[in-house]
Structure formats: structure tokens, C-alpha cells
C-alpha positions as CSV (number, residue, x, y, z in Angstrom):
1,M,-24.2,11.5,5.1
2,Q,-20.9,10.5,3.4
3,R,-22.5,7.4,1.9
4,R,-25.4,9.4,0.4
5,S,-22.9,12.0,-1.0
6,F,-20.8,9.3,-2.6
7,L,-23.9,7.7,-4.2
8,K,-25.1,11.0,-5.5
9,K,-21.7,11.7,-7.2
10,A,-21.0,8.2,-8.4
11,S,-24.4,7.5,-10.0
12,L,-23.7,8.9,-13.4
13,G,-26.8,7.9,-15.3
14,A,-28.7,11.1,-14.6
15,V,-30.0,13.0,-17.6
16,A,-28.9,16.6,-17.6
17,G,-31.6,19.1,-17.0
18,T,-34.1,16.8,-15.4
19,A,-35.1,16.7,-11.7
20,A,-36.0,13.0,-11.7
21,V,-34.0,10.6,-9.6
22,A,-31.3,9.0,-11.8
23,A,-31.2,5.5,-10.3
24,P,-34.2,3.9,-12.3
25,V,-32.9,5.2,-15.6
26,F,-29.4,4.0,-14.8
27,A,-30.7,0.6,-13.8
28,Q,-32.6,0.1,-17.1
29,D,-29.5,0.8,-19.3
30,A,-26.8,-0.8,-17.1
31,P,-25.5,-4.3,-17.6
32,T,-25.6,-6.8,-14.8
33,L,-22.1,-8.0,-13.9
34,N,-20.9,-10.5,-11.3
35,W,-17.1,-10.2,-10.9
36,R,-14.6,-11.7,-8.5
37,L,-11.8,-9.9,-6.7
38,A,-8.8,-11.7,-5.2
39,S,-6.9,-10.1,-2.4
40,S,-3.3,-10.6,-1.2
41,F,-4.5,-9.9,2.4
42,P,-6.2,-12.1,5.0
43,K,-9.6,-11.3,6.4
44,S,-8.0,-10.8,9.9
45,L,-6.5,-7.6,8.6
46,D,-9.7,-5.7,8.5
47,T,-8.3,-2.4,7.3
48,L,-6.3,-3.9,4.4
49,F,-8.8,-6.5,3.3
50,G,-11.7,-4.4,4.5
51,T,-10.8,-1.7,2.0
52,S,-11.5,-4.0,-0.9
53,E,-14.9,-5.0,0.7
54,L,-15.7,-1.3,1.0
55,F,-14.9,-0.8,-2.7
56,S,-17.2,-3.6,-3.7
57,K,-20.0,-2.1,-1.5
58,Y,-19.6,1.2,-3.2
59,L,-19.9,-0.3,-6.6
60,S,-23.0,-2.3,-5.8
61,E,-24.7,0.7,-4.1
62,A,-23.8,3.2,-6.9
63,T,-25.3,0.8,-9.6
64,N,-28.3,-0.3,-7.6
65,G,-26.8,-3.8,-7.3
66,K,-26.1,-4.2,-11.0
67,F,-22.3,-4.3,-10.6
68,S,-21.6,-7.0,-8.0
69,V,-18.0,-7.9,-7.0
70,R,-17.4,-10.8,-4.6
71,N,-14.3,-10.5,-2.5
72,F,-11.9,-13.4,-1.8
73,A,-9.2,-13.2,0.9
74,A,-5.6,-14.4,0.5
75,G,-5.5,-18.0,-0.5
76,E,-9.2,-18.5,-1.1
77,I,-8.8,-18.5,-4.9
78,V,-5.1,-18.0,-5.5
79,P,-2.1,-17.7,-3.2
80,P,-1.4,-14.2,-1.8
81,L,1.5,-13.5,-4.1
82,Q,-0.2,-14.7,-7.3
83,V,-2.9,-12.1,-7.4
84,L,-1.3,-10.2,-10.3
85,D,-1.0,-13.4,-12.3
86,A,-4.7,-14.2,-11.7
87,V,-5.9,-10.8,-13.0
88,Q,-3.4,-10.9,-15.9
89,K,-4.9,-14.3,-17.0
90,N,-8.4,-13.2,-16.2
91,T,-8.9,-16.0,-13.7
92,V,-10.5,-13.1,-11.7
93,E,-11.5,-9.8,-13.1
94,M,-10.1,-7.8,-10.2
95,G,-7.3,-8.0,-7.7
96,H,-6.2,-6.1,-4.5
97,S,-2.4,-6.3,-4.0
98,S,0.9,-4.5,-3.8
99,G,3.1,-3.9,-6.8
100,Y,6.4,-4.5,-4.9
101,Y,5.4,-8.1,-4.3
102,Y,6.1,-8.7,-8.0
103,I,9.5,-7.0,-8.6
104,G,10.8,-10.3,-9.7
105,K,8.6,-9.8,-12.8
106,N,9.5,-6.2,-13.2
107,P,11.4,-4.0,-10.7
108,S,9.5,-0.9,-11.9
109,L,6.4,-2.3,-10.1
110,A,7.9,-1.2,-6.8
111,F,7.1,2.4,-7.5
112,D,3.4,1.6,-7.4
113,T,3.8,0.7,-3.7
114,A,6.9,2.2,-2.1
115,V,10.7,2.3,-2.6
116,P,13.4,3.1,0.0
117,F,13.4,6.7,1.1
118,G,10.6,7.6,-1.3
119,L,7.4,9.5,-1.0
120,N,5.1,9.6,2.0
121,S,1.4,8.9,1.5
122,R,0.3,12.5,0.7
123,Q,3.2,12.9,-1.6
124,T,2.3,9.6,-3.3
125,N,-1.2,10.7,-3.9
126,A,0.0,14.0,-5.4
127,W,2.4,12.1,-7.7
128,M,-0.2,9.6,-8.7
129,Y,-3.2,12.0,-9.2
130,E,-1.5,15.3,-10.1
131,G,1.9,14.2,-11.3
132,D,3.0,11.5,-13.8
133,G,2.5,8.6,-11.4
134,M,-0.7,7.2,-12.8
135,K,0.6,7.3,-16.4
136,L,4.0,5.8,-15.6
137,T,2.7,3.0,-13.5
138,R,0.0,2.1,-16.0
139,D,2.7,1.8,-18.7
140,V,4.3,-0.9,-16.5
141,Y,1.0,-2.7,-15.7
142,K,0.1,-2.7,-19.4
143,E,2.6,-5.5,-19.9
144,F,0.5,-7.6,-17.6
145,N,-2.9,-6.8,-19.1
146,I,-3.9,-4.7,-16.1
147,V,-5.4,-1.3,-15.4
148,N,-4.3,-0.1,-12.0
149,F,-5.8,2.3,-9.4
150,P,-4.6,3.4,-6.0
151,L,-6.8,1.6,-3.4
152,G,-5.4,2.6,-0.1
153,N,-2.3,3.7,1.7
154,T,-0.9,2.7,5.1
155,G,1.0,5.9,5.7
156,T,4.7,5.7,6.8
157,Q,5.2,2.2,8.2
158,M,7.2,1.0,11.2
159,G,10.6,-0.5,10.9
160,G,9.6,-3.8,12.2
161,W,10.1,-6.3,15.1
162,Y,13.5,-7.7,16.1
163,R,14.6,-10.3,18.6
164,K,17.8,-8.3,19.2
165,E,18.7,-4.6,19.2
166,I,20.0,-3.0,16.0
167,K,22.8,-0.7,17.4
168,T,25.2,-0.7,14.4
169,V,25.3,-1.6,10.8
170,E,27.1,-4.8,11.8
171,D,24.0,-6.0,13.6
172,I,22.3,-6.4,10.2
173,K,24.8,-9.0,9.1
174,G,23.2,-12.5,9.2
175,L,19.8,-11.1,10.1
176,K,17.0,-13.2,8.7
177,M,14.2,-10.7,8.0
178,R,10.9,-10.8,6.4
179,I,10.9,-7.7,4.2
180,A,9.2,-6.9,0.8
181,G,10.2,-4.9,-2.2
182,L,13.5,-3.3,-3.1
183,A,14.3,-3.0,0.6
184,G,15.3,-6.6,0.5
185,E,18.1,-5.7,-1.9
186,I,19.3,-3.1,0.6
187,I,19.3,-5.6,3.4
188,T,21.2,-8.1,1.3
189,R,23.9,-5.5,0.5
190,L,24.4,-4.9,4.2
191,G,24.8,-8.6,4.9
192,G,21.2,-9.5,5.9
193,L,19.1,-12.4,4.6
194,P,15.7,-11.0,3.4
195,Q,12.7,-13.2,2.9
196,Q,9.4,-12.3,1.3
197,L,6.6,-14.1,3.1
198,P,2.9,-13.5,2.7
199,G,0.9,-12.3,5.7
200,P,-0.4,-15.7,7.0
201,D,3.1,-17.2,7.0
202,I,4.9,-14.5,9.0
203,Y,4.0,-15.2,12.6
204,P,4.8,-18.9,12.5
205,A,8.2,-18.2,10.9
206,L,9.0,-15.6,13.6
207,E,7.8,-17.8,16.4
208,K,9.8,-20.8,15.2
209,G,13.0,-18.7,14.7
210,T,13.0,-19.3,10.9
211,I,13.3,-15.5,10.8
212,D,14.9,-13.1,13.3
213,A,12.9,-10.0,12.4
214,V,9.8,-8.9,10.5
215,E,8.4,-5.7,9.0
216,W,4.7,-5.7,8.2
217,V,2.6,-2.4,8.4
218,G,2.2,-0.5,11.7
219,P,0.9,-0.9,15.3
220,Y,-2.7,-1.8,14.5
221,D,-2.0,-4.6,12.1
222,D,1.2,-5.7,13.9
223,E,-0.7,-6.0,17.1
224,K,-3.3,-8.2,15.4
225,M,-0.5,-10.4,13.9
226,G,0.9,-11.0,17.4
227,F,4.5,-10.1,16.7
228,A,5.0,-8.5,20.2
229,K,4.6,-12.0,21.7
230,V,7.8,-13.2,20.1
231,A,10.0,-10.1,19.4
232,K,10.2,-7.2,21.9
233,Y,12.1,-4.6,20.0
234,Y,9.9,-2.4,17.8
235,Y,11.9,-0.1,15.4
236,Y,11.1,3.1,13.5
237,P,10.8,4.5,10.9
238,G,10.2,2.1,8.1
239,W,12.6,3.9,5.7
240,W,11.6,1.5,2.9
241,E,7.9,2.5,3.1
242,G,7.4,6.2,3.5
243,G,3.8,5.7,2.2
244,A,2.9,2.2,1.1
245,Q,0.2,2.3,-1.5
246,V,-2.1,-0.7,-2.1
247,A,-3.5,-1.2,-5.6
248,L,-6.7,-2.3,-7.4
249,Y,-6.0,-4.4,-10.5
250,V,-8.6,-4.6,-13.3
251,N,-8.1,-7.0,-16.2
252,D,-7.7,-4.6,-19.2
253,G,-9.9,-6.8,-21.5
254,E,-12.7,-6.7,-19.0
255,W,-12.1,-3.0,-18.3
256,A,-12.5,-2.2,-22.0
257,K,-15.9,-3.9,-22.1
258,L,-17.3,-1.7,-19.3
259,P,-19.6,1.2,-20.1
260,K,-18.1,4.6,-19.3
261,S,-20.4,5.0,-16.4
262,Y,-19.0,1.9,-14.7
263,Q,-15.5,3.0,-15.4
264,S,-16.2,6.3,-13.7
265,I,-17.7,4.6,-10.7
266,I,-14.7,2.4,-10.3
267,E,-12.4,5.5,-10.4
268,A,-14.6,7.4,-7.9
269,A,-14.9,4.4,-5.5
270,S,-11.2,3.7,-5.6
271,R,-10.4,7.3,-4.7
272,A,-12.9,7.2,-1.8
273,C,-11.3,4.0,-0.5
274,N,-7.8,5.3,-0.9
275,S,-8.6,8.2,1.4
276,T,-10.5,6.0,3.9
277,M,-7.7,3.5,4.4
278,Q,-5.3,6.2,5.3
279,A,-7.8,7.8,7.8
280,R,-8.4,4.4,9.4
281,Y,-4.7,3.7,9.9
282,D,-4.0,7.1,11.3
283,N,-6.8,6.6,13.8
284,L,-6.1,3.0,14.7
285,N,-2.3,3.1,14.8
286,A,-2.1,5.7,17.5
287,Q,-4.4,3.7,19.8
288,A,-2.6,0.4,19.1
289,L,0.9,1.9,19.8
290,R,-0.2,2.9,23.3
291,R,-1.5,-0.6,24.0
292,L,1.7,-2.2,22.7
293,L,3.9,0.0,24.8
294,S,1.8,-0.6,27.9
295,Q,2.3,-4.3,27.4
296,G,6.1,-4.1,27.4
297,T,7.1,-3.5,23.8
298,L,10.4,-1.6,23.6
299,L,10.4,1.2,21.1
300,R,13.6,2.0,19.3
301,A,14.7,4.4,16.6
302,F,17.2,3.2,14.0
303,P,20.6,4.7,14.7
304,R,21.6,7.5,12.4
305,A,24.5,5.5,11.2
306,V,22.2,2.6,10.1
307,M,19.9,5.0,8.3
308,D,22.8,6.7,6.5
309,A,24.2,3.3,5.4
310,C,20.8,2.2,4.1
311,W,20.4,5.6,2.2
312,D,23.9,5.2,0.6
313,V,23.2,1.6,-0.5
314,S,19.8,2.6,-1.8
315,I,21.4,5.2,-4.1
316,K,23.7,2.5,-5.5
317,V,20.9,0.0,-6.0
318,F,18.7,2.6,-7.8
319,A,21.6,3.4,-10.1
320,E,22.2,-0.2,-10.9
321,Y,18.6,-0.9,-11.8
322,S,18.4,2.2,-13.8
323,A,21.5,1.2,-15.8
324,K,19.8,-2.2,-16.6
325,S,16.3,-0.9,-17.4
326,P,15.4,2.3,-19.3
327,Q,11.8,1.9,-18.0
328,F,13.0,1.8,-14.4
329,K,15.3,4.8,-15.0
330,T,12.4,6.8,-16.5
331,I,10.1,6.1,-13.5
332,H,12.9,6.5,-10.9
333,D,14.0,9.9,-12.3
334,N,10.5,11.2,-12.4
335,Y,9.5,9.8,-8.9
336,M,12.7,11.0,-7.2
337,G,12.6,14.3,-9.0
338,Y,9.0,14.7,-7.6
339,R,10.2,13.8,-4.1
340,D,13.0,16.3,-4.2
341,Q,10.5,19.0,-5.3
342,V,7.9,18.4,-2.6
343,V,10.0,17.4,0.4
344,P,11.3,20.9,1.0
345,W,7.7,22.2,1.2
346,F,6.6,19.5,3.6
347,R,9.7,20.1,5.7
348,L,9.0,23.8,5.9
349,A,5.3,23.5,6.7
350,E,4.2,20.1,7.9
351,A,7.4,19.0,9.7
352,S,8.0,22.2,11.5
353,Y,4.4,22.3,12.7
354,D,4.4,18.7,13.9
355,Q,7.8,19.2,15.7
356,Y,6.6,22.2,17.5
357,V,3.3,20.7,18.6
358,G,5.0,17.6,19.7
359,A,7.6,19.6,21.7
360,A,4.8,21.8,23.2
361,L,2.9,18.7,24.3
362,S,6.0,17.3,26.0
363,R,6.6,20.5,27.8
364,Q,3.0,20.7,28.9
365,K,3.3,17.3,30.5
């Protein structure tokens, strides 16, 4: 039923006022395109990589097969952390990646994924679709010849897997940790040694002891990656990723050549996939966490002192980046201003509701 509804809305070739089925008219006028999409994620991560496959499926179905996009997993065309470059150069027409992988090119790209103590997934959607998020992030991607769209969100992530417990801020000193985005800067300031590794390289590094800790996504993907086999302490919350957004990249030159109908279908399909990824993670993470705990994983909350230290350093890092880059400051001020506006509402309604239901369930047991 959902598929038929999507196709009905996305097939935009119908002539107003007629009762005829739109697809044949659309097919006659539409160009036949065969594009390629490079992903930063391996096929084994079926929710992450699978979202790009779902997107391509929607495009094909909504255009009666006229718009075909072939999906390539991490490393099949380009290395995982070179997807942005591939789309920028038009090596591939599309990409599926995370903006904070590329903060070495422009730190402002972090806001397209997540920043420490930033927005959660619903707040991110509100900022992107109803606030200034889409305009501001597109201004950044314009430098790289890319038109960006949200294409999924993992929700609030876990704080990662550790070989030893993190009881104080001192425990971060000397910690070799795989961590992405601006969070790596926070870890550095607290004496840690961050490393940005693509998905396929993480488990071997943790297994060999090249790194001491790793953050990835959440229970479902972390279980697939096998981290519990080599690190038993599982921390929460992932304060650096309150709602990690994944992006669709379209080469702007190729985008400009598309008929308006195709552009609208891309926008509709990306929105549908954005919602689907979040729903899948919400469903799968709950089940995976129970399995991990039953197998001996030790769940730990970051101590308040550690959270406070990370918060304080984050404020300083944001201020330093803002002083260096007017663009970063513009996005930061808008993003954090939006956070400060919506968090009180979420705290009043969502958080109080969740806290009560959780407490009631505990009492019921």
C-alpha cells in the first residue's frame, strides 16, 4: 500500500483534469538515464547501504524504469571517504555519505551530519525542512559542486565500545578511539587520540589493539560489526551524535540537466527514505540491544563529570572554529539557536512522557 501511494505521488507526469493513468504519458516524454551512486557504507550494513538501494528502487519505479541508478558499496568504485570527491568531479553522478567525514575540507560540513550536543533526529528534520538547515548546508556543498538531500538518520547513537571503563575524565587520556567529525577534536582536547576509520577497517583495528575504543552507530549495526567480541563495555549516550543524518549527494551539473519531474521525484524519494531509515533503526536497535546484553555486554552510562567536561570543551571548540570561519559561525549560530528553541519543548512533552512510561514499566515489573 505504501509503495502504491509513493508511486502515485511521485509520478508527476499526469495531465491535470484527465482521468487517464499518467505513466504512459510520462514515459514518452521522460529521458532515459543510467546513473551511478557511490556509497561510503558496506553492503553488510543493510540499513545504511540499504537506504540508498531503496532510493534507487523508488526512482526506477516512479519513472517506469526510465531513471536507473546503480548502487556501489564502499570501495567498489572509490574508497569510503572519497565519495564527496567522486561526486564533485562527476566520476559518479550521486553519492551516499556523511558530511562530517569531510571536515578536513570544510568544518561546516559537520552540521549536515551531527555535532557534539546538537539536534536529535526529529529536531534535525525540523531544522532541515522547516528551518534554515537546507539552505545553509547547500551553501556549503555548493563549493563542491553538489546538491545535497537528507537520506536517512540513525537517531541518537551509542557512545561506543571500550576495552576499559571510563570512570573519570582522566580515563580518556591516551585513549586511541575511532571517532568521526568534530567529536575527534573534543577527544583530543581531553588527551585522547582520535582516529577516523571507514567501516570495513574498524573491527580489525579494534581486534589487533590498534585502537582501544570505537563508536559506530547503535546496537543493530554494532552487533553486525562484531565489536562485542573484542570490547565488553558499551557506553551511552553518543553525545557527539544526537541525530546523525546521512546525505544524498547529486552532482550539480547533472542535477541542472534533469527535468523538473525528475528533480521532484528525487526530493520525494529522499524524504521517504529519510523517514524509513529512522523507523528501521528504532525497530532494530531495541531488539539488538537485548541480544547484546544477554550475551554479556556491559552497559554503562558516561559519568556526569565526563559529560560536563565534553560539553565545556565543545563550547570552546565551536567558538574557535567560529572565530576562524564566518561561514561556520553563521551555521553554528543558526543551528544552536534552533536547538535552544526546540529543546525546551521536547523536554516538556517528549522527555517527560518517556520518563514516566519508563518508570511505570519498571514499577510494573
